[in-house]
C-alpha positions in Angstrom: 0.0 0.0 0.0 1.1 3.5 -0.6 -0.8 5.0 2.4 0.7 4.3 5.8 -1.1 2.0 8.1 -0.5 0.9 11.6 1.1 -2.4 10.6 2.9 -1.3 7.4 6.2 -3.0 6.9 8.3 -0.3 5.2 10.7 -2.9 3.7 7.8 -4.2 1.6 6.1 -1.0 0.8 5.4 0.3 -2.7 7.9 3.1 -2.3 10.7 0.8 -1.2 10.0 -1.6 -4.1 9.8 1.3 -6.5 13.2 2.5 -5.2 14.8 -0.9 -5.8 13.3 -1.0 -9.3 14.7 2.4 -10.1 18.2 1.4 -8.8 18.2 -1.7 -11.1 16.9 0.2 -14.1 19.4 3.0 -13.7 22.2 0.5 -13.8 21.0 -1.4 -16.9 18.6 1.1 -18.5 16.4 -1.7 -20.0 15.3 -4.8 -18.2 12.8 -7.5 -19.2 9.8 -7.9 -16.9 10.9 -11.3 -15.5 14.4 -10.1 -14.9 13.2 -7.0 -13.0 10.8 -9.1 -11.0 13.6 -11.5 -10.1 15.9 -8.7 -9.0 13.3 -7.1 -6.8 12.3 -10.3 -5.2 16.0 -11.1 -4.5 16.7 -7.6 -3.0 13.6 -7.1 -1.0 12.2 -10.7 -0.4 9.3 -12.7 -1.5 6.9 -10.5 0.5 7.5 -7.7 -2.1 5.5 -9.7 -4.6 2.3 -8.0 -3.3 3.7 -4.4 -4.0 5.5 -5.3 -7.3 2.7 -4.4 -9.7 1.6 -1.3 -7.7 5.3 -0.1 -7.7 5.4 -0.5 -11.5 2.2 1.5 -11.9 3.5 4.2 -9.6 6.7 4.5 -11.6 4.8 4.6 -14.9 2.5 7.3 -13.7 5.3 9.5 -12.5 7.0 9.1 -15.8 10.1 7.1 -14.8 9.3 4.0 -16.9 8.6 3.2 -20.5 7.2 -0.2 -21.4 8.2 -1.9 -24.6 5.5 -4.5 -25.7 7.7 -6.1 -28.4 10.2 -7.5 -25.9 8.2 -7.2 -22.7 10.7 -4.9 -21.1 10.9 -1.6 -19.1 13.2 1.3 -19.9 14.3 3.9 -17.4 13.4 7.4 -18.4 15.5 10.3 -17.0 13.9 13.6 -16.3 
């Protein structure tokens, strides 16, 4: 969840997962969906599975990601 709750685990929050995604995408610029998912799960843990899609949506809305349908990958956008 993006909004804070009493029992929110900050390590598995949408903002933390999005930060991990950005770090990986800044390093490699383009990552396939499955590779990005694997890297996030390895860095944050399997509990981050719940926040993964919400974090992708968040980064897309704020203009940090571009999705390429042809090769099912995400590209980091600066700016």
